[in-house]
N, C-alpha and C positions, 0 to 999 in steps of 0.2 A: 473193671470196677463194677461193683455190684450196687444196684439201686435199692434204696430202702423202700419199704412198703408204702410210705406216705408219698413218695415221689413217682409212683407208677402212673402212667397216663390212662385215662378212661376213654373208651371208644363209644359211649352211648350218650343219650340225652337224659336230662333230669326230668322228673315228673312235672315240675313247674313249666319247663320248656314245652313239653308235650301238651299240657293243658292250655297254655297260651296259644300254641299253634292251632289246636282244635277250636278254641274260642274264635280266633280270627277266621278260620275256615267256616265255622257255623254262621257268623255274621254275614259273610259273603254269600253263602248259600241262601240265607233268608232274604237278603236284598235281591238276589236274582229271582227267587220264587215269587216275590211280590210283583215283578215286572211281567210275568206270564199272563195273569188275568187282564192287565191293562193292554197288552199287545193283542190278546184274543179279542177284546172288545173293539179295539181300533181296526182289526182285520174284519170283524163283522160289519162295522160301520162302512168301511171301504167297499165291501161287497154290496151292501145296501145301496150306496151311492152309485155304484156302477150299474146295478140293475135299474134303478130309478132313472139314471141318465139315459140308458138305452131306451126306456119307455118314452121319455120326453123327446129324445132325438127322433124316434119313429113318428110320434104324433105331430110334432112341430114340423118335421120333414114333409108330412102329408099336407100340412097347411101351406108351407112355402112352395110346394110343387104346384098347388092349385090356385094360390092367391086368395085374397079375402073378398075383395069387392071388384066388381066390373060394371062400369057404367052406372055408378051410384046405387047399386043393388047388391044384396047378398047373392052370391051364387048359390043355387039350391043345395049342392052337396056341402058347401061351407056352412050354410044355415043349419043343416042336419048335424054336421060335426060339432058346431058350437052348442047346439041343444043337447046332444048326447053326452058331451064332455063338460057341461056346466057343473055338474056334480055327479061323480060316478063312484059307487062303492062296489067292492068285490063281494061275491057270494061267499058263503062259508067254505065251500069246496075250493074256490079260487084262493082264498086266504091261506089255506093249508099249504099251498105251494108257492106263495109269493112272499115278498119282503115288505109289502106296503098294504095299506087298507083300501085306498082308493085315490082318486085324483079329481081335480077340477080345472076348468079352463075358462078364461074370459078374453073377450076381444074388445079393445077400446080404440077409438079414433084419437090419434095423437095430434095431428095437424094436417093442414093442406100443404102439399109439397110445392116447390117452386115451379114445377112444370105442370101444375094443375092436377097432379095425382095425390091422393090421400095416403097418409102413412098410418098403419094400424099396429098396435102393440098387442101381441098375443102372450098371455101369461098362463103357464101350465104349472100347477102346484100338485105335488104328490104328498099325501099324508102317510107317514110311517107309523108302525105299531106303537112306538115309544112316545108318540105325541109330537115328534118333530115334523116339520114341513119343509120340503125342498122345492124351491121355485126356479123355473126356467122361463126365459123371456126371449122372444124373437119379434122382429118387425117385418111387416109385409106391405107391399104397395099394390096398386091395381095392376092388372095384367095389361 
């Protein structure tokens, strides 16, 4: 039996089907491309936080290793550390290779401990280039 020309099957897509498929593909690509800048920004912030956290860990580790007060007086090295880190800005050359502008530190007596030792709060703040500030806190007692 012979088929008529109207009954023959077509093996391709219509122009409308192709255009709809391209439209859906285009919307998907645009949505994905909008995610890239956001992910790059989040990656940059994570790198900043990691660098700043390493700086804070190093400086606060020095404090924890030496203690803050001993026999109701600043230890000389701790007094120097607190003075040097009260406000510290980087030079232009240092800023070129860092992710932060500078830092500051403060030492506060929180309370007298139950065993007669005082508890001190050390706050270490790092100022980032975009105006944000990351704060890190540790507590130290007498040696």
